[in-house]
Phi, psi and omega in degrees: 000137179285159177299324180297316181294321179299315180295324179297314180293322178298321178296318177303310182298320182291324187274320185249347184291333185223045181283337179076183182275070183206187180301123178293158175291161177301164179307143178252016179281162179294166175305157188302330184273004179253151178294154178285123181273156170280123188261337181279142181283326183228162176301143178287149183287164173291161178211163178210113180229181178235135181264187185294345177257014182065024179266132176298136179237123181229183177299336177294332180298325184255358181300131179077009183236145168288130182218155181241134183241140170212174180230138186201177164213148192293335180264012181299122183266004186244267191271341188300318179302319178290323176300316183289329175297319179287323175296326178297324175299318178296314179304312183294328179292325188240018187301333181261006184252108183283006175269003185234139177223140172251139185226106180253122183264123178275116185274343175270078189290342180283315183267328183273074179282174179303312179299323179294317179293326177296313179297320180298314180295325179291325177296325177280348182062046176233167184207160168286153012269004181284325183225114180257127170258117191243150173227174181175201176295138183305314182297326180289318179295310181292329179292319181288333173300317178296323177298327177277001182066039176239155176273139172198106186212151167291137181206107184295342181270350182271151176303125181083354176089005179222145172246131181207157178290149175259019183278150166256135182248129177260126177238149182268188185293344179258010183065033171263139180284129181244349179183152173241137185222150176291122181285351179256003182255121176295324181294316181288330175296317177297322178296319179295319178301319176298320179291325176299318179295326176296316180295321179294323178293322178298323181296332182270356182282000000 
């Protein structure tokens, strides 16, 4: 790994890894005229969760697909509604494209059960397999957030009892991280959609 890439990944971890349940930091992706770099140092681990339809969701679900990852909880009183509004924009852009998957991890694993996530997805009028709302063992959900270099923790002092990053993470068809974006910013969401289209175009070359 080059020194430049190492510094780039370190910057990502510092800026978005511990932003908390507040306004996320600005995007950490390269300028628009530069190619999207691979930001993770090592391959991401395997995972196993359950979605709103009680369907097992694993790394095989996203294999070969451009996908967006975030962390939320349904009772979040701060940034989650804006994050989900922006994710809905992404969903609507790619709803007919089976090369794209959205993966939202519910960090309040005690209250955000499968039926609760099902009701939540129905209120948004979205569905699997394009958008999976997943739950699982608490340690597994919070652990994979750390693997993505994002914060997600129980915190009795935080609104709603949890502190979490408001970032959206863009991953490519090989499960490599290609960008972090503010989940409450319409501008960065639009930028991410453009980057998603770039990755899809690369896949067809």
